C-alpha positions in Angstrom: 2.9 49.2 -20.7 4.8 50.3 -24.2 6.5 48.1 -25.9 10.1 49.3 -27.4 12.2 47.3 -29.7 15.7 47.7 -31.0 15.8 51.2 -32.9 19.3 52.4 -34.0 20.8 55.0 -32.0 22.3 57.7 -34.2 25.5 59.2 -33.2 25.6 62.9 -32.8 21.7 62.7 -32.3 20.5 65.1 -29.6 18.9 63.4 -26.3 16.7 64.9 -24.3 19.4 64.5 -21.3 21.6 66.6 -23.6 18.9 69.0 -23.3 17.9 69.0 -19.6 20.6 70.2 -17.8 20.5 69.3 -13.8 20.2 73.2 -12.8 16.9 72.9 -14.7 15.4 70.1 -13.0 16.4 71.4 -9.6 16.6 75.1 -8.9 19.5 76.7 -7.2 17.1 78.0 -4.3 16.2 74.2 -3.6 19.4 72.1 -4.0 18.6 69.9 -1.1 20.1 66.4 -1.0 16.9 65.0 -1.8 15.9 67.0 -5.0 19.9 66.3 -6.0 19.3 62.4 -5.8 15.8 62.8 -7.4 17.2 64.8 -10.4 20.0 62.4 -10.5 17.6 59.5 -10.9 15.5 61.2 -13.5 18.6 61.9 -15.8 19.5 58.1 -15.3 16.8 56.7 -16.5 16.5 59.0 -19.5 20.2 58.4 -20.0 19.6 54.6 -19.7 16.5 54.8 -22.2 18.3 56.7 -24.9 22.3 55.1 -24.7 21.0 51.9 -24.3 18.0 52.3 -27.5 19.2 49.3 -29.6 21.7 47.8 -27.8 23.1 44.6 -29.0 24.2 43.3 -25.4 21.6 41.5 -23.1 22.9 43.4 -20.3 22.3 47.0 -22.5 19.1 45.6 -23.4 17.7 44.9 -20.0 18.8 48.3 -18.7 16.7 49.7 -22.1 13.8 47.6 -20.9 14.0 48.8 -17.2 14.1 52.3 -18.0 11.6 51.7 -20.5 9.0 50.2 -17.7 9.8 53.3 -15.2 9.4 56.0 -17.7 6.1 54.5 -19.5 4.5 52.0 -17.4 5.5 52.3 -13.7 3.2 52.2 -11.2 2.3 55.5 -9.9 1.8 54.6 -6.5 5.2 53.3 -6.2 7.8 54.9 -4.1 10.1 57.0 -6.5 7.7 56.2 -9.3 8.4 58.1 -12.5 5.5 60.9 -11.6 6.7 61.5 -8.3 10.4 62.0 -9.5 8.7 64.9 -12.2 6.3 66.1 -9.4 9.2 67.0 -6.9 11.0 69.8 -9.5 7.7 70.4 -11.0 8.2 68.8 -14.0 5.5 67.2 -16.5 5.8 63.5 -16.7 3.5 63.6 -19.8 5.8 66.2 -21.6 9.0 64.1 -20.8 7.5 61.3 -22.1 6.3 62.9 -25.2 9.9 64.1 -26.0 11.1 60.5 -25.2 8.5 59.0 -27.6 9.3 61.4 -30.4 13.1 60.8 -30.1 12.4 57.0 -30.1 10.3 57.7 -33.4 13.3 59.5 -34.8 15.4 56.5 -34.1 13.2 54.1 -35.8 12.7 56.3 -39.0 16.6 56.5 -39.4 17.0 52.8 -38.7 14.2 52.0 -41.3 16.0 54.7 -43.9 19.6 53.0 -43.3 18.0 49.7 -43.8 16.2 50.9 -47.0 19.7 52.6 -48.6 21.5 49.6 -47.7 18.9 47.1 -49.5 18.1 45.3 -46.2 
């Protein structure tokens, strides 16, 4: 399981969920209620990961950790696993994970740079 700790979220930084629109997850020809639900689950997990990254409150830290566990370390055989949710609309789970890892690493780099500038 990927262990992720306390990065600083930068306001104005584009997130994966900003770049991934529901129409990209579910095509217009396949807008069944099930596919809408699946795309909503995926987008919610991405938003929980990004919006709660570096959270100060226990509740938001827990949301972040749960999103991490589902995205990066979940059981692929479980119902509604990250892999299943990505497979439904023909998305590459590893590509999404890679994008989220890059985003997270940028958050860490920004935090480190801010701490260096402030003398912390």
